[in-house]
C-alpha positions in Angstrom: -3.3 -11.6 11.8 -1.6 -12.8 8.5 -2.0 -9.3 7.1 -0.4 -7.7 10.1 2.4 -10.2 9.8 3.1 -9.3 6.2 3.5 -5.6 7.1 5.6 -6.4 10.2 7.9 -8.7 8.2 8.5 -6.0 5.6 9.1 -3.4 8.3 11.6 -5.7 10.0 13.4 -6.5 6.7 13.9 -2.8 6.0 14.8 -1.7 9.5 17.6 -4.3 9.7 19.1 -3.6 6.2 21.7 -1.1 4.8 20.9 1.6 2.3 21.9 2.2 -1.3 21.2 5.3 -3.5 21.2 3.4 -6.8 18.2 3.6 -9.1 15.6 0.9 -8.2 14.8 -2.2 -10.2 11.2 -3.3 -9.6 11.2 -6.9 -8.3 7.5 -7.3 -7.3 4.4 -5.3 -8.0 1.2 -6.4 -6.3 -2.4 -5.6 -6.7 -4.4 -7.1 -3.8 -7.6 -6.6 -1.9 -9.0 -8.1 1.3 -12.6 -8.6 2.4 -13.9 -8.0 5.9 -11.0 -5.8 6.7 -10.0 -2.3 7.9 -6.8 -0.3 8.0 -5.2 0.4 11.4 -2.1 2.5 12.0 0.3 0.7 14.3 3.4 2.2 16.0 6.6 0.3 16.5 9.8 2.0 17.8 8.2 5.4 17.2 7.4 4.6 13.6 3.8 4.4 12.2 2.8 1.9 9.6 -0.5 0.7 8.2 -1.8 -2.7 9.0 -4.7 -4.6 7.5 -6.9 -6.0 10.3 -10.3 -7.6 10.6 -13.1 -5.2 9.9 -16.2 -4.6 7.7 -14.7 -3.1 4.5 -12.8 -4.0 1.4 -9.1 -2.9 1.8 -6.9 -2.4 -1.3 -3.1 -2.7 -1.2 -1.0 -1.6 -4.2 2.6 -2.5 -3.4 6.0 -2.3 -5.1 9.1 -4.1 -3.8 12.3 -2.9 -5.3 16.0 -3.8 -5.0 18.7 -1.6 -6.6 21.2 -4.5 -6.8 19.8 -8.0 -7.0 22.9 -9.6 -5.5 22.9 -7.3 -2.4 20.5 -8.7 0.2 20.1 -5.6 2.4 19.3 -2.8 0.0 15.6 -3.4 -0.7 12.7 -1.0 -0.3 9.0 -1.2 -0.4 6.2 1.3 -1.1 2.5 0.6 -0.6 -0.7 2.5 -1.1 -3.6 1.4 1.1 -7.3 2.4 1.1 -10.6 1.0 2.1 -14.2 1.2 0.8 -17.6 -0.1 1.8 -18.2 -3.7 0.6 -21.6 -2.7 -1.0 -20.1 -0.5 -3.8 -19.7 -1.7 -7.4 -18.0 1.4 -8.6 -16.4 4.5 -6.9 -14.3 7.6 -7.4 -12.7 9.6 -4.6 -10.9 12.9 -5.1 -8.5 15.0 -3.0 -10.0 15.5 0.5 -12.4 12.5 0.0 -9.3 10.2 0.1 -9.2 10.8 3.8 -12.7 9.3 4.0 -11.3 6.0 2.7 -8.3 6.0 5.0 -5.8 6.3 2.1 -2.2 5.9 3.2 1.2 5.8 1.5 3.9 3.7 3.1 7.6 3.8 2.2 10.1 1.5 4.0 13.8 1.0 3.2 17.0 0.3 5.1 17.3 3.7 6.6 13.8 4.7 7.5 10.1 4.2 7.0 7.2 6.7 6.7 3.5 6.6 6.6 1.5 9.5 5.3 -2.1 10.2 4.7 -3.0 10.9 1.0 -5.1 13.9 0.2 -4.2 14.9 -3.4 -5.3 13.0 -6.5 -8.0 10.5 -7.6 -8.7 6.8 -7.0 -11.5 5.2 -9.0 -12.6 1.6 -9.5 -15.1 -0.8 -10.9 -16.0 -4.2 -9.6 -15.3 -6.9 -12.3 -16.6 -9.8 -10.2 -16.5 -10.9 -6.6 -12.8 -11.5 -6.7 -11.5 -8.7 -9.0 -11.6 -4.9 -9.2 -10.1 -2.7 -11.9 -8.6 0.3 -10.0 -7.0 3.5 -11.4 -4.8 5.4 -9.0 -3.4 8.9 -9.7 -2.3 10.4 -6.4 0.6 12.6 -5.1 2.3 12.4 -1.7 4.8 15.2 -1.2 7.2 14.8 -4.2 6.1 11.3 -5.0 3.4 10.4 -7.6 1.6 7.1 -8.0 -0.1 6.7 -11.3 -1.1 3.1 -12.1 -4.1 1.1 -13.3 -4.4 -2.5 -12.5 -6.6 -5.5 -11.7 -6.8 -6.0 -7.9 -7.4 -9.6 -6.9 -8.9 -11.0 -3.7 -6.3 -12.2 -1.3 -7.4 -14.7 1.4 
């Protein structure tokens, strides 16, 4: 429920704010994963967005919150990449069409709109460091956007 609330709050923030075309300044970058979870696509006011719900898998969430002008409250945007894997894995690599097997979704929300798209181009690989950390490399493309990042994802309660 808390995970759904996080996504809903971000969605509400962006749907009630005004837009700005200035270059973004990254405010927060997050690398989180959740146990006993699954990704569900919810619809609100005709807009789809991914939600992390109770389930059986590990769900990973790479997110970037940005704000073009720090003193303007209503010009923020958020992007997230979500995917899920079986909890029994210690290492993995998924490529192109295989990304659909792990429910890989890209989410973009800002003051003017939000979109959710399935990801089917690129590679995501990872290695378990311990029970509460994974090292994940993401190199995917969604339309004209590219996400190329490596980070340590930590367990989020």
